[in-house]
C-alpha positions, 0 to 999 in steps of 0.5 A: 485549495482545499478552502472555499470562499466561506473559509469551509473545507472544500473535500469533495470531489478533489484528490485529498478525498480520494486520498483520505477514502483509500486510505480509511479503507485499506489501512487495516490491511496495512495494519494488520500484517505490521502489527503481527511482525511486531508481536513476533519481534523478540523483546530481548533484542529490544532491551540489548540494543537500550543496554548498549547505549543505543538512541531512540532513533537508532533503535527504530533504524537498526532494530525495530524497522528491519525487524518488521520488514516482511509484515511491511512489505506483505501489508504494501503487497495486500494494499498495493494489489487491491487499491490498483483495482479500485473504482468505486472509491474513486468515482464516488469521492472523486465525482467520476473527474479523476481516473485512476487504473480502476476506474479507466478499465471499468469506464473502458467497458461500462460507458465507452464500450471499447472492450479491447482497450479495457481488456489491454488494461485490464491484463496490464494491470494483471503483469505489473501485479504479477511482475511485483509478486515475482519481484517479492519473491526474489527478495524473501528467497534472498532474505531466507538464503541470508538467514541461513547463511548467518 
């Protein structure tokens, strides 16, 4: 587990350390778009929902979450793209033992000198990011069309 024989927290060079480091690094990229979308939220909608006796869970599920969804999606993309290419944090916090996609690409170019495989992995990563961005654009287009139709 995370505790060693003396009972102290043994976090270095574990998957948990990598996760904590990446969350710490990229949390502002998630918080800012969500905050911006929630700041634009009309307070009268929240008041109307509470006037209609909705519970706090219903208020979050039916009003706040749908209205903040553009910020959540935007923040997710802002975090997802750099996390895929991250290789410094996994190398430092994982001790070079844990390979993420960015670490694997960096390893292929730097140490293994397997440039064709590194280039293929980089192209796979690029294709994955482009596919996700197109999917997001398609969802946003449908969402805007539904807003116009009413």
